[in-house]
C-alpha positions in Angstrom: -42.4 63.9 129.8 -43.3 60.1 129.5 -46.3 61.2 127.7 -44.2 63.5 125.7 -42.0 60.6 125.0 -45.3 58.2 124.0 -46.7 60.8 121.6 -43.2 61.2 120.2 -42.9 57.7 119.6 -46.3 57.3 118.1 -45.3 59.9 115.4 -42.3 58.1 114.5 -44.4 55.0 114.4 -46.6 57.0 112.3 -44.0 58.5 109.7 -42.6 54.5 110.0 -46.2 53.3 108.7 -46.2 55.8 105.7 -42.5 54.9 104.6 -43.5 51.4 104.8 -46.7 51.6 103.0 -45.1 54.1 100.3 -42.3 52.1 99.7 -44.6 48.9 99.0 -46.8 50.8 96.6 -43.7 52.2 95.1 -41.8 48.6 94.7 -45.7 46.8 93.8 -46.1 49.1 90.6 -42.5 48.1 89.3 -43.2 46.0 85.8 -43.1 42.3 86.7 -40.5 40.0 85.4 -40.8 38.4 82.3 -40.9 34.4 82.3 -38.4 34.4 79.5 -35.8 36.8 79.8 -34.5 37.9 76.3 -30.7 37.1 75.9 -28.6 40.4 75.7 -25.9 39.8 73.0 -22.3 40.7 74.4 -19.4 42.0 72.9 -16.9 40.1 75.2 -16.8 36.3 75.1 -18.8 35.1 78.4 -16.3 33.0 80.7 -17.9 29.4 81.5 -20.1 29.5 84.2 -19.6 27.7 87.4 -20.8 23.9 87.5 -24.4 23.6 89.0 -24.2 21.4 92.2 -26.8 18.9 91.7 -28.7 19.5 94.5 -28.9 23.0 93.5 -29.9 22.2 89.8 -33.8 22.1 91.0 -34.1 25.4 93.4 -36.4 28.0 92.5 -35.0 31.2 91.8 -36.2 32.6 95.0 -34.2 30.5 96.7 -31.2 30.7 94.4 -31.0 35.0 95.0 -31.7 34.1 98.7 -28.5 31.7 98.8 -26.5 34.2 97.2 -27.6 36.9 99.5 -24.3 38.1 101.9 -26.7 37.0 104.8 -29.1 35.1 103.6 -32.5 36.2 105.3 -31.1 39.8 106.8 -33.8 41.7 104.6 -36.5 39.9 105.7 -35.9 39.1 109.2 -35.5 42.9 109.8 -38.8 44.2 107.7 -40.4 42.1 110.0 -38.6 42.5 113.3 -38.3 46.8 113.3 -41.8 47.1 112.9 -42.8 44.2 115.2 -40.8 45.2 117.9 -41.9 49.2 117.6 -45.2 48.3 118.2 -44.3 45.7 121.2 -42.2 48.5 122.6 -45.0 51.2 122.2 -47.6 49.2 124.0 -44.7 48.9 126.7 -43.9 52.3 126.9 -48.0 52.9 126.8 -47.9 50.3 130.3 -45.2 52.8 131.8 -47.3 55.9 131.3 -50.5 54.6 132.8 -48.8 52.8 135.9 -45.7 54.7 136.1 -44.0 51.6 137.2 -40.2 51.9 136.6 -39.8 48.0 135.5 -41.7 49.1 132.2 -39.5 52.1 131.2 -36.6 49.9 131.5 -38.0 47.0 129.2 -39.5 49.8 127.0 -36.4 51.7 126.8 -34.3 47.8 125.9 -37.1 47.0 123.6 -36.8 50.6 121.6 -32.9 50.0 121.6 -34.0 46.7 119.7 -36.2 48.5 117.7 -33.4 50.9 116.4 -30.6 48.4 115.7 -33.5 46.1 113.7 -34.1 49.4 111.9 -30.7 50.2 111.4 -29.8 46.6 109.9 -32.7 46.8 107.7 -31.5 50.2 106.2 -27.8 48.8 105.7 -29.3 45.6 104.1 -31.9 47.3 102.0 -29.0 49.7 100.6 -26.5 46.6 99.6 -29.5 45.4 98.1 -30.0 48.3 96.3 -26.3 48.7 94.9 -26.4 44.8 94.0 -29.5 45.6 91.9 -27.9 48.8 90.1 -24.9 46.4 89.1 -26.6 43.0 88.1 -23.4 41.6 86.5 -21.0 42.5 90.0 -23.1 39.6 91.8 -22.6 36.9 89.2 -19.8 38.1 87.3 -19.4 34.5 85.7 -22.6 34.0 85.2 -23.7 34.8 81.3 -26.2 37.9 81.1 -29.3 36.1 79.9 -28.9 33.5 83.1 -27.8 36.2 85.7 -30.3 35.8 89.1 -32.2 39.0 89.6 -32.5 40.1 93.1 -35.3 41.2 95.0 -36.0 44.5 94.7 -35.3 47.1 97.6 -37.7 49.0 98.6 -37.8 52.5 97.9 -38.4 55.3 100.3 -38.0 59.1 100.4 -34.4 60.2 102.1 -36.4 63.1 103.5 -39.1 60.8 105.2 -36.4 58.4 106.1 -34.4 61.2 107.7 -37.4 62.5 109.6 -38.2 59.1 110.9 -34.5 58.5 111.9 -34.5 61.9 113.7 -37.7 61.0 115.4 -36.1 57.5 116.7 -33.4 59.4 118.3 -35.2 61.9 120.0 -37.3 59.4 121.5 -34.6 57.0 122.8 -33.0 60.2 124.1 -36.4 60.8 125.8 -36.4 57.0 127.0 -33.0 57.4 128.4 -33.9 60.2 130.3 -36.6 59.1 131.9 -35.5 55.2 132.2 -32.6 57.1 134.5 -34.9 59.5 136.3 -37.2 56.6 137.1 
């Protein structure tokens, strides 16, 4: 059963790699931003913009976007942590399969739980970013349309493949729990 969990974990990692590669490819194929945005005329008068604090005046656009996120850096952290923990956990689980030491199974289960938590937080942060980019004026309601900050583009992934990845992670978790309990 430990080998089946290892193979299932490998398949889930392969699906996750496919998701990451296709999502990066899809977001990289978007048109690049222009340096000088064209102002969009609006029928309604724009309210006055918030005064810019003196220390925020010279921030680059990427830092301004990061400061306007609900939890700054969460998406980037989860985007790194989820695959990193998955590979670390896969190595620990391989150590369990080779040695059959129950401590490896317990540590592997803990890393798997952390990986799933990072993946869920990445999904939630990415969904929120997609909602913010769908309504760009909602993030900055008092800014003029020409000066509205563009949010970082969320990763685009196929919902079927994403669901398959989530099911694979859930079944892998079930196998790892059963193995850790019986070990």
